[in-house]
C-alpha positions in Angstrom: 146.2 154.2 98.0 142.8 151.9 98.5 141.8 150.1 95.3 138.0 150.1 94.7 136.6 146.5 93.5 133.9 146.9 90.9 130.7 144.6 91.7 130.7 141.7 89.4 127.4 140.6 87.8 125.3 138.8 90.3 127.0 140.2 93.2 125.1 142.8 94.2 122.0 139.8 94.4 124.3 137.4 96.5 124.8 140.2 98.9 121.3 141.0 99.3 120.5 137.0 100.1 123.4 137.3 102.5 121.7 140.3 104.7 118.2 138.4 104.3 119.9 135.1 105.8 121.5 137.4 108.7 117.8 138.9 109.2 116.9 135.2 109.9 114.6 135.5 106.7 116.2 132.2 105.0 117.5 130.3 107.9 116.5 126.2 108.6 114.5 125.5 110.7 115.4 123.2 113.3 112.3 122.0 115.7 112.0 118.4 116.1 110.3 116.6 113.6 109.6 113.2 114.8 110.3 110.2 117.4 114.1 110.6 117.2 114.1 114.2 117.7 112.3 114.2 120.8 113.8 111.4 122.6 110.8 108.7 122.2 111.6 105.4 123.3 113.0 103.0 120.7 111.4 99.2 120.3 114.6 97.3 121.1 113.0 93.7 121.0 111.9 94.8 117.3 115.1 96.5 116.5 117.1 93.0 117.6 114.3 91.0 115.6 114.8 93.1 112.5 118.8 92.9 112.8 118.6 89.2 113.5 116.6 89.0 110.0 119.1 91.0 108.0 121.9 89.2 109.3 120.5 85.7 108.4 119.5 87.0 105.2 122.7 88.2 104.2 124.3 84.9 105.2 122.4 82.6 103.3 122.3 85.1 100.0 126.1 84.7 100.2 125.9 80.9 100.6 123.6 80.8 97.6 125.7 83.2 95.7 128.5 80.9 96.2 126.7 77.9 95.4 125.8 78.8 91.8 129.0 80.2 91.3 130.7 77.0 92.1 128.5 74.7 90.3 128.7 77.2 87.4 132.5 76.6 87.9 131.9 72.7 87.8 129.6 72.6 85.2 131.2 74.8 82.8 135.1 74.1 83.2 135.2 71.0 84.7 132.5 69.1 82.8 130.1 68.2 85.1 127.2 69.0 83.0 123.9 70.6 83.9 122.2 67.9 85.8 125.4 67.1 88.1 126.3 70.8 88.5 122.4 71.5 89.6 123.2 68.3 92.0 126.6 69.9 93.4 124.5 73.3 94.0 122.0 71.6 96.1 124.0 69.7 97.7 126.7 72.6 99.0 123.6 74.6 99.6 122.3 71.9 102.0 125.6 71.4 103.6 126.3 75.2 104.0 122.9 75.6 106.0 123.3 73.1 107.9 127.2 74.6 108.6 125.4 78.2 109.1 122.6 77.4 111.3 
């Protein structure tokens, strides 16, 4: 015995959209859109330059964040005071920049 199912509200619209998609009416357009899709040559020299600048920015930003945290800890918890903590910050940045170059 076959059981007939009743269509749920909105099901017929989904079926119509599915049929339209199978006919090609609503398919995605996969034509090349730019240099990467068409296989154009990359500028590797510029890519390497940008990557090295990014690494330097990340490296020195991490140094500055670490120096700020150490100087704040020295000023607040170890009783160095503002001037001494500032001097410590500059000293850590100078030594870190020398070691990271």
